[in-house]
TIMAR-549960 format. One line per 5 residues: number of its first residue (from 1); their letters; for each residue x, y, z of C-alpha. Coordinates in Angstrom, 3 decimals. Layout:
BEGIN
NUM	A	X/Y/Z  ...
//
This chain:
BEGIN
1	XXXXX	158.259/-138.978/103.932  158.686/-142.253/103.005  161.292/-145.066/101.557  163.563/-144.284/98.394  161.920/-147.500/96.016
6	XXXXX	158.152/-146.505/97.084  157.498/-143.957/94.747  154.242/-141.986/94.806  151.921/-140.792/92.248  150.252/-137.261/91.492
11	XXXXX	148.955/-136.081/88.536  150.325/-132.968/88.060  154.019/-131.889/90.110  154.748/-127.567/90.197  157.967/-127.005/90.617
16	XXXXX	158.548/-123.670/92.674  156.262/-122.169/95.268  156.534/-118.531/94.113  153.947/-116.280/92.353  154.358/-118.580/89.293
21	XXXXX	154.194/-121.579/90.916  151.106/-120.462/92.975  149.192/-119.067/90.474  149.374/-122.511/88.347  148.219/-123.992/91.467
26	XXXXX	145.245/-121.909/91.790  143.674/-123.200/88.011  144.661/-126.671/88.500  142.503/-126.274/91.437  140.185/-125.026/90.194
31	XXXXX	140.159/-127.627/87.307  139.817/-130.123/90.539  142.904/-131.678/89.241  145.591/-133.586/91.670  148.345/-131.819/92.160
36	XXXXX	151.639/-130.586/94.956  154.051/-127.923/94.751  157.359/-128.539/95.125  159.177/-125.649/96.978  162.862/-125.845/98.103
41	XXXXX	162.288/-122.753/100.736  160.708/-123.803/103.956  157.973/-121.231/104.164  156.477/-119.800/101.119  157.596/-116.237/100.391
46	XXXXX	161.095/-116.688/101.435  162.328/-116.205/97.877  161.128/-112.682/98.710  162.156/-112.657/102.199  165.864/-113.401/101.335
51	XXXXX	166.327/-109.913/99.071  167.910/-107.069/100.622  165.907/-104.684/103.176  165.141/-102.052/101.313  163.968/-103.866/97.570
56	XXXXX	160.491/-103.058/96.639  158.583/-104.048/93.552  158.754/-102.066/90.229  155.006/-102.104/90.002  152.422/-100.373/92.100
61	XXXXX	149.724/-103.003/93.772  146.979/-102.374/91.552  148.725/-104.702/88.979  150.783/-107.367/90.968  147.100/-109.311/91.976
66	XXXXX	147.619/-112.919/91.462  144.059/-115.163/89.948  141.020/-114.710/92.516  143.108/-112.412/94.784  143.947/-108.592/94.563
71	XXXXX	147.119/-107.568/96.651  145.994/-105.501/100.286  147.312/-101.921/99.739  146.635/-98.663/98.086  146.060/-99.327/94.353
76	XXXXX	149.461/-96.764/93.774  151.427/-98.485/96.733  154.846/-100.501/95.420  154.692/-103.088/98.231  157.924/-104.154/99.653
81	XXXXX	159.495/-107.074/99.636  158.091/-108.431/102.854  154.940/-107.133/101.854  154.987/-109.308/98.717  156.434/-112.615/100.666
86	XXXXX	153.406/-111.753/102.924  150.691/-111.688/100.212  151.899/-115.370/98.786  151.567/-116.792/101.874  148.105/-115.585/102.646
91	XXXXX	147.428/-116.204/99.043  148.414/-120.116/99.727  146.357/-120.405/102.864  143.357/-118.262/101.447  143.166/-120.959/98.909
96	XXXXX	144.788/-124.135/100.618  147.276/-124.629/98.278  149.326/-128.061/98.336  152.538/-126.627/99.018  155.329/-128.998/100.364
101	XXXXX	158.400/-126.670/101.810  161.949/-127.797/101.648  161.625/-130.065/98.831  164.397/-128.810/96.421  164.051/-131.088/93.278
106	XXXXX	166.872/-132.664/92.516  165.463/-134.526/88.719  163.383/-134.518/86.263  163.698/-137.469/83.824  160.901/-139.303/81.526
111	XXXXX	159.707/-142.059/82.903  157.142/-144.185/80.760  153.881/-141.916/79.455  154.932/-139.564/82.247  157.455/-138.195/84.763
116	XXXXX	159.932/-138.805/87.415  160.984/-136.579/89.934  163.177/-136.923/92.638  164.021/-134.660/95.588  167.232/-134.002/97.190
121	XXXXX	166.133/-136.267/100.521  165.209/-138.766/98.436  161.623/-138.601/97.594  160.320/-139.592/94.197  157.012/-139.166/92.559
126	XXXXX	155.871/-140.521/89.405  153.580/-137.929/87.603  151.447/-136.784/84.191  152.867/-133.524/84.442  155.369/-131.381/85.764
131	XXXXX	155.127/-127.567/85.584  158.097/-125.603/85.590  158.197/-123.055/87.750  161.246/-121.300/88.982  161.596/-118.650/87.436
136	XXXXX	163.517/-117.306/84.784  167.191/-118.170/85.931  166.827/-120.113/89.019  168.586/-120.248/91.886  172.839/-120.098/90.600
141	XXXXX	174.072/-116.481/90.861  176.073/-115.332/87.977  179.340/-114.451/88.706  181.932/-114.049/86.475  185.266/-116.240/86.578
146	XXXXX	187.349/-113.055/87.598  185.938/-112.845/91.090  188.481/-115.681/92.082  191.016/-113.899/91.298  190.351/-111.115/93.508
151	XXXXX	192.556/-110.543/96.849  190.932/-112.516/99.657  190.887/-108.993/101.378  188.421/-107.370/99.409  184.717/-108.270/100.556
156	XXXXX	182.480/-110.291/97.927  178.904/-110.264/97.546  176.070/-111.153/94.746  173.719/-108.816/94.972  170.965/-112.207/96.546
161	XXXXX	173.303/-112.434/99.466  173.517/-108.235/99.827  171.278/-107.025/102.509  171.894/-104.063/103.836  175.171/-101.387/103.933
166	XXXXX	176.165/-102.780/106.924  177.380/-106.049/105.337  180.119/-104.103/103.791  183.587/-103.225/105.694  184.646/-99.685/105.392
171	XXXXX	186.115/-98.757/102.358  185.044/-98.226/98.315  182.553/-100.438/96.812  182.465/-101.924/93.094  179.251/-102.266/92.166
176	XXXXX	179.700/-104.609/89.194  176.326/-104.738/86.402  174.348/-101.333/85.837  171.061/-102.834/85.117  168.054/-101.791/87.986
181	XXXXX	169.455/-103.714/90.710  173.033/-102.689/90.460  171.920/-99.074/89.748  169.496/-100.020/92.974  172.325/-101.301/95.101
186	XXXXX	174.997/-98.082/93.932  172.634/-95.506/95.145  171.575/-97.132/98.592  175.794/-97.548/99.464  176.610/-93.912/97.826
191	XXXXX	173.823/-92.651/99.849  174.892/-94.404/103.094  178.225/-92.671/102.825  180.760/-95.509/100.431  182.526/-94.018/97.902
196	XXXXX	181.515/-96.446/95.214  181.586/-97.162/91.190  179.716/-98.272/89.211  180.550/-100.851/86.079  178.687/-101.830/83.228
201	XXXXX	176.628/-100.525/80.448  173.474/-98.724/81.326  170.976/-99.726/78.978  168.834/-96.887/79.087  166.758/-95.843/81.709
206	XXXXX	162.755/-95.090/82.190  161.854/-91.171/81.070  159.079/-90.950/84.463  159.334/-91.305/88.058  157.102/-94.413/88.337
211	XXXXX	156.052/-93.206/91.758  154.766/-89.642/90.519  151.278/-88.234/90.329  151.892/-88.833/86.139  153.025/-92.460/86.558
216	XXXXX	149.267/-92.606/87.974  147.973/-91.605/84.486  150.682/-93.868/82.634  150.449/-97.218/84.330  146.682/-97.756/82.654
221	XXXXX	148.265/-97.772/79.358  151.431/-99.464/80.168  149.597/-102.304/81.794  147.817/-102.421/78.703  150.196/-101.997/76.028
226	XXXXX	152.560/-104.910/78.093  149.468/-107.074/78.782  148.025/-106.854/74.813  150.590/-105.750/72.609  153.700/-106.261/73.345
231	XXXXX	153.400/-110.062/72.820  154.495/-113.360/70.742  151.632/-112.309/68.651  153.362/-108.910/67.034  156.243/-107.970/66.111
236	XXXXX	157.300/-105.371/68.115  156.721/-108.121/71.023  159.042/-110.373/69.693  162.021/-107.764/68.785  161.696/-106.876/72.131
241	XXXXX	161.736/-110.426/73.785  164.708/-111.313/71.341  166.396/-107.909/73.442  165.503/-108.859/76.800  166.385/-112.373/76.798
246	XXXXX	169.709/-110.774/75.735  170.737/-107.509/77.407  170.334/-106.379/81.136  167.705/-104.317/81.928  167.135/-100.644/82.169
251	XXXXX	167.310/-98.634/84.975  163.685/-97.838/86.681  163.568/-96.328/90.265  166.754/-95.217/90.483  168.067/-92.545/87.426
256	XXXXX	171.444/-91.404/86.410  171.065/-88.069/88.084  169.955/-90.267/91.039  173.163/-91.877/90.935  175.131/-88.668/90.319
261	XXXXX	173.399/-86.851/93.235  174.487/-89.803/95.537  178.213/-89.770/94.229  178.323/-92.488/92.187  180.864/-92.766/90.024
266	XXXXX	179.496/-94.361/86.750  181.769/-96.050/84.228  180.275/-98.117/81.122  184.595/-100.469/81.517  183.789/-103.774/82.558
271	XXXXX	185.660/-105.856/84.879  188.078/-107.876/83.206  190.793/-109.038/84.722  192.827/-108.324/87.776  196.278/-106.704/88.563
276	XXXXX	197.916/-107.571/91.705  194.399/-108.816/93.294  192.968/-105.461/92.626  190.000/-105.368/89.888  190.972/-104.107/86.379
281	XXXXX	188.247/-102.454/83.866  188.615/-102.827/80.190  189.844/-99.269/79.871  193.057/-100.796/81.555  192.298/-98.580/84.714
286	XXXXX	193.439/-100.683/88.204  190.941/-99.762/90.842  193.452/-99.611/93.716  191.128/-98.534/96.796  188.294/-101.163/96.496
291	XXXXX	187.359/-102.904/99.521  183.811/-104.177/98.404  182.765/-106.241/95.263  178.799/-106.348/94.699  178.060/-108.686/91.988
296	XXXXX	174.624/-107.522/90.300  175.531/-109.960/87.277  172.200/-111.512/87.456  171.605/-115.253/87.365  172.701/-118.105/85.136
301	XXXXX	170.335/-119.896/83.250  170.184/-123.678/84.938  167.863/-126.400/83.824  170.455/-128.985/84.121  168.334/-131.060/86.450
306	XXXXX	166.055/-131.715/83.841  167.510/-134.952/82.237  165.726/-134.268/78.912  166.597/-132.178/75.949  164.554/-129.058/76.716
311	XXXXX	166.834/-125.977/76.585  168.139/-124.095/73.397  171.487/-123.203/71.838  171.020/-120.049/73.265  169.976/-121.440/76.901
316	XXXXX	166.117/-120.924/76.580  163.472/-123.949/76.955  162.054/-124.632/73.504  158.409/-123.966/74.513  155.599/-121.926/73.289
321	XXXXX	154.011/-120.060/75.560  155.240/-122.616/78.590  154.199/-125.651/76.086  157.154/-128.021/75.539  156.414/-129.699/72.230
326	XXXXX	159.293/-132.419/72.446  157.984/-133.581/75.934  154.236/-133.823/76.106  152.893/-133.200/79.755  156.093/-130.870/80.420
331	XXXXX	155.473/-127.332/80.836  156.945/-123.821/82.259  155.526/-120.450/84.114  156.808/-117.771/84.602  159.862/-117.074/82.117
336	XXXXX	160.971/-113.845/81.285  158.327/-112.803/78.013  157.129/-116.048/78.548  154.240/-114.796/76.349  154.295/-111.208/77.119
341	XXXXX	155.946/-108.649/78.369  153.907/-108.117/81.954  154.890/-112.144/82.393  158.227/-110.657/84.196  155.918/-108.990/86.683
346	XXXXX	153.529/-110.718/89.276  150.845/-109.211/88.038  151.410/-111.465/84.492  151.421/-114.884/86.233  148.074/-115.611/86.469
351	XXXXX	147.514/-115.452/82.632  150.019/-117.728/81.925  149.725/-119.719/84.313  145.859/-119.808/83.390  146.678/-120.866/79.271
356	XXXXX	149.114/-123.972/80.557  146.941/-125.228/82.671  143.772/-125.091/79.622  146.685/-127.334/77.792  147.342/-129.577/80.420
361	XXXXX	143.789/-130.625/81.408  143.223/-130.894/77.506  145.654/-133.600/77.344  145.549/-135.255/80.541  144.320/-138.980/79.769
366	XXXXX	140.293/-139.477/79.890  139.302/-140.982/83.039  141.897/-140.005/85.585  141.083/-139.971/89.217  141.664/-136.492/90.843
371	XXXXX	143.066/-138.813/93.645  146.791/-139.447/94.107  147.842/-142.629/94.547  151.406/-144.057/94.853  152.711/-147.222/93.693
376	XXXXX	151.518/-148.859/96.533  147.815/-147.641/96.421  148.314/-145.135/98.890  146.916/-141.371/97.869  148.988/-138.686/97.733
381	XXXXX	147.029/-135.041/98.877  145.446/-132.826/96.313  143.596/-129.833/96.280  140.872/-128.051/95.301  139.361/-124.727/97.103
386	XX	136.365/-122.980/95.905  136.643/-120.301/92.866
//
């Protein structure tokens, strides 16, 4: 784009082009602010497209919209991952949001009264504000160290790499991690004819079928509670946030009885070691005949590329509703339970983004031009679509 020493100025850099970043872009555009969205994926929605083939959202289309645009499907339909990707791509096009794909951010650092953002291709920006919308866990899979001790013949995949049952070699499968992704993948593999062991504690399950007629009556109540009751303003909300951020999620679509019916063996014993290259559980059981391991162990929070002390001892950003008090102009959108339980759903991104943008605009320097400019006066594209 330009030489390494030629830095472009833009008022606000949004990092991440998923639902949180696009919702932030929508609100920035409505305020006619100068901004650009940097995303490491080449195409908007690719972060969804790369999930396993059978993945569907856990929420119906009626609560999966983004600001200014409802999800284009029957309200009770549960979108597939490819439908979600297409929706995000259409959203970006509809509102002409300035997304620069293939722009993976290398560092964010302080620079004078603002910030300096560099990408892996050598592009450098200076800006007044940075909104980090990379999601809760970024892109670093959390794979236990014991994985390196398994025999080379065992096929290992993280859930972010798993696509379909055909990805695995014939033989028994050990699925590690019994939250919703582990349950869904174990169920799919069991139904496909694999012998499956699901390892890890199950942290409860929803007491109803999320796609049933009964659920259609419950969803409006749940949506209201998740948006207005379980928030940082209420004791139940604060208690739930601490629990959610420290533990795996419950089984949602697939239940324990479904897993049992698919022939999946469930054990709460965790994988803690190996013996002769074979996985050993906490109850000292060695799984001699495992041919595959799928690590459904989530992602590791990694904000090491932000060269600022903005992460607490628990690994979570030190923010309040996305506002980092210790670093004026630095914000987060898309964190798990950022303000409310619904923050974790696609439909919760809009409210969190709106709050952050209102705060950002309120602190913006008076008289700042809405046209970006580089150090030598050249402009950076901005976007201000109609509402």
